[in-house]
C-alpha positions in Angstrom: 4.0 0.3 -14.7 1.6 3.2 -15.2 2.8 5.7 -17.8 3.3 9.1 -16.1 2.3 11.1 -19.2 -1.2 9.6 -18.8 -1.7 10.5 -15.2 -4.5 13.0 -15.6 -6.5 11.0 -13.1 -3.8 9.2 -11.2 -1.2 10.1 -8.7 2.5 10.8 -8.8 4.8 10.7 -5.8 7.4 13.3 -4.8 10.0 11.9 -2.3 11.2 15.3 -1.1 14.8 15.7 -0.3 16.0 12.1 -1.2 15.5 11.6 -4.8 19.0 12.5 -6.0 21.2 11.6 -3.1 19.2 8.4 -2.0 19.0 7.4 -5.7 22.7 7.7 -6.3 23.5 5.6 -3.3 21.0 2.9 -4.1 22.0 2.7 -7.8 25.6 1.9 -6.8 24.6 -1.3 -5.0 24.1 -4.5 -6.9 20.3 -5.4 -7.0 19.8 -8.8 -5.4 18.1 -11.5 -7.3 14.3 -11.7 -6.6 13.1 -14.4 -4.3 10.1 -15.0 -6.4 8.7 -14.1 -9.9 5.3 -12.7 -10.7 3.2 -13.0 -13.9 2.6 -10.5 -16.6 0.0 -7.9 -15.7 -3.6 -9.0 -15.6 -6.5 -6.6 -16.1 -10.2 -6.8 -16.3 -9.9 -8.1 -19.9 -7.7 -11.0 -18.8 -9.0 -14.2 -17.3 -7.3 -14.7 -14.0 -4.9 -17.7 -13.6 -5.8 -20.9 -11.8 -5.4 -20.4 -8.0 -6.7 -23.7 -6.8 -3.6 -24.4 -4.8 -4.1 -21.4 -2.5 -6.9 -21.0 0.1 -10.0 -19.4 -1.0 -9.3 -16.2 1.0 -6.1 -15.6 -1.0 -7.8 -16.0 -4.4 -8.3 -13.0 -6.6 -11.6 -13.6 -8.6 -11.7 -10.5 -10.6 -9.1 -7.7 -11.5 -10.9 -4.4 -12.3 -10.6 -3.1 -15.8 -8.5 -0.2 -14.9 -6.1 -2.1 -12.6 -2.9 -3.9 -13.5 -2.2 -6.9 -11.2 0.6 -9.4 -11.1 0.2 -12.8 -9.7 2.8 -14.9 -7.8 2.8 -18.7 -7.6 0.2 -20.1 -5.2 3.0 -21.4 -3.0 4.4 -18.0 -2.7 1.1 -16.4 -1.8 0.5 -19.0 0.9 4.1 -18.7 2.3 3.9 -14.9 2.6 0.4 -14.9 4.0 1.8 -17.2 6.8 4.9 -15.0 7.3 2.6 -11.9 7.6 0.4 -13.5 10.2 3.4 -14.5 12.2 4.8 -11.0 11.8 1.6 -9.5 13.2 1.6 -11.9 16.2 5.3 -11.7 17.0 6.3 -8.3 15.7 9.6 -9.5 14.2 11.0 -6.5 12.5 13.3 -8.6 10.4 10.5 -9.0 7.9 10.4 -5.2 7.2 12.5 -3.8 4.4 15.3 -1.3 4.9 13.1 1.3 3.1 9.4 1.4 4.1 6.8 3.5 2.3 4.1 4.6 4.8 1.3 5.8 2.6 -1.1 8.7 3.4 -4.0 6.7 4.8 -1.9 4.8 7.4 0.2 7.9 8.1 -2.9 9.9 9.1 -3.6 7.2 11.7 -0.2 6.9 13.4 1.5 10.3 12.9 0.2 11.7 16.1 1.5 8.8 18.1 4.9 8.5 16.5 5.5 12.2 16.2 8.2 13.6 13.9 10.3 10.9 12.4 13.5 11.4 10.4 13.2 11.0 6.7 11.6 12.8 3.8 7.9 13.2 3.3 6.1 10.9 0.8 3.9 13.3 -1.0 1.1 11.9 -3.2 -0.4 14.2 -5.7 -3.8 13.1 -7.1 -4.8 15.3 -10.0 -8.4 16.1 -10.8 -10.1 14.1 -8.0 -11.7 17.0 -6.3 -15.1 18.4 -7.3 -13.6 21.4 -9.0 -10.9 19.5 -10.8 -8.1 20.9 -8.7 -5.4 18.4 -7.5 -5.5 16.7 -4.1 -2.3 16.6 -2.1 -1.8 13.7 0.4 1.1 13.2 2.8 2.9 10.0 3.9 6.3 9.1 5.2 9.4 7.7 3.5 11.2 5.7 6.3 14.8 4.9 5.6 16.2 4.6 9.1 15.7 1.6 11.5 14.2 3.7 14.4 11.6 5.3 12.0 10.8 2.0 10.4 10.3 0.2 13.8 8.3 3.2 15.3 5.9 3.3 12.3 5.5 -0.5 12.1 4.9 -0.9 15.8 2.2 1.8 15.6 0.5 0.0 12.7 0.5 -3.3 14.6 -1.0 -1.6 17.6 -3.8 -0.4 15.5 -4.4 -3.9 14.0 -4.5 -5.6 17.5 -6.7 -2.8 19.0 -9.7 -4.0 16.9 -9.8 -7.6 17.9 -8.4 -10.4 15.7 -7.6 -10.1 12.0 -8.1 -11.8 8.7 -5.5 -11.9 6.0 -6.9 -12.2 2.5 -6.6 -11.0 -1.1 -7.9 -7.5 -2.1 -11.3 -7.6 -3.6 -12.1 -5.7 -6.8 -13.5 -2.6 -4.9 -10.4 -2.4 -2.8 -8.1 -2.8 -5.7 -9.9 0.0 -7.6 -9.7 2.3 -4.5 -6.0 1.8 -3.9 -5.2 2.0 -7.6 -6.4 5.6 -7.7 -3.7 6.5 -5.1 -0.6 4.7 -6.3 1.7 5.1 -9.4 2.6 1.4 -9.8 1.1 -1.9 -10.7 -0.2 -4.1 -7.8 2.0 -7.2 -7.5 1.9 -10.2 -5.2 2.6 -10.9 -2.4 0.2 -8.1 -1.4 -2.5 -8.7 1.2 -5.3 -7.0 3.0 -5.4 -7.3 6.7 -8.9 -6.7 7.9 -9.5 -6.3 11.6 -12.3 -8.2 13.4 -14.2 -5.1 14.5 -14.2 -3.8 10.8 -12.4 -0.6 11.7 -9.2 -1.1 9.6 -8.3 -2.5 6.2 -4.5 -2.5 6.1 -2.6 -3.3 2.9 0.8 -4.9 3.4 2.9 -5.3 0.1 6.1 -7.3 -0.1 9.0 -6.4 -2.4 10.9 -8.9 -4.4 13.4 -9.5 -1.7 10.7 -10.9 0.5 10.4 -7.9 2.8 7.4 -5.7 3.7 8.0 -2.4 1.7 4.7 -0.6 1.7 1.8 -0.2 4.2 -1.6 1.6 3.6 -4.9 1.7 5.3 -7.8 1.9 3.0 -10.6 3.0 5.3 -8.6 6.2 6.0 -8.5 7.2 2.4 -11.4 9.3 0.8 -13.8 7.4 -1.3 -14.6 8.5 -4.9 -16.8 7.8 -7.8 -16.4 8.6 -11.5 -12.8 9.8 -10.7 -13.9 12.4 -8.2 -13.9 12.4 -4.5 -17.5 11.8 -3.2 -18.4 15.1 -1.5 -19.4 13.9 1.9 -18.4 15.2 5.3 -16.7 11.9 6.1 -14.5 12.2 3.0 -13.8 15.8 3.8 -12.4 14.9 7.2 -10.4 12.0 5.7 -8.8 14.3 3.2 -8.0 16.8 5.8 -6.3 14.1 8.0 -4.4 12.6 5.0 -3.2 16.0 3.7 -2.2 17.9 6.8 0.7 15.8 8.3 
């Protein structure tokens, strides 16, 4: 995990209105055994493990130096890529977790369509990424009720299918580095990038250890940055406005 005292250039999350009560409820339940195990963290200084038993599209060739990445067994990566593909085709909501983190990029895409959903705001605070060093505040949604989870997921799948077919693959180094700047946790498999045929969307679907989809993000909707600062373009300004105003 990332260390919070060192987050001068990394985000923290505030889950408004649910931290104490929701945390108390969840801590009272026995945590189920994980369905799969992942490796210790790999970084740019680590040689990635052998992935010859998975298709080339699911292989991670390089982990950026600043990123911490956990590999699952090849069989797990293949199995869950197939589950994800079937999920997109069939829209079977049984594959979605009972708590779904809808991150700011994807929330900026679907919030107008789904409207106000019950549940707290997922607030992502990214310190020192603006040109003047002031923090950037981005807004997502913390979905804890079935109607909210279904509404958000259906809207995401509608976006995927609106741009032709799709490809499921591993994140490349540039995509890992971009997402890493917006999240407060290590990247762990099974996590996949769903790239649409028309090139409009790059959705990230991350599974939790119980085998359910627990996080969704859309990379193209997030501002781009270089040298730990948002690149000052009009396109990035509009992306930031959309991601921070919901």
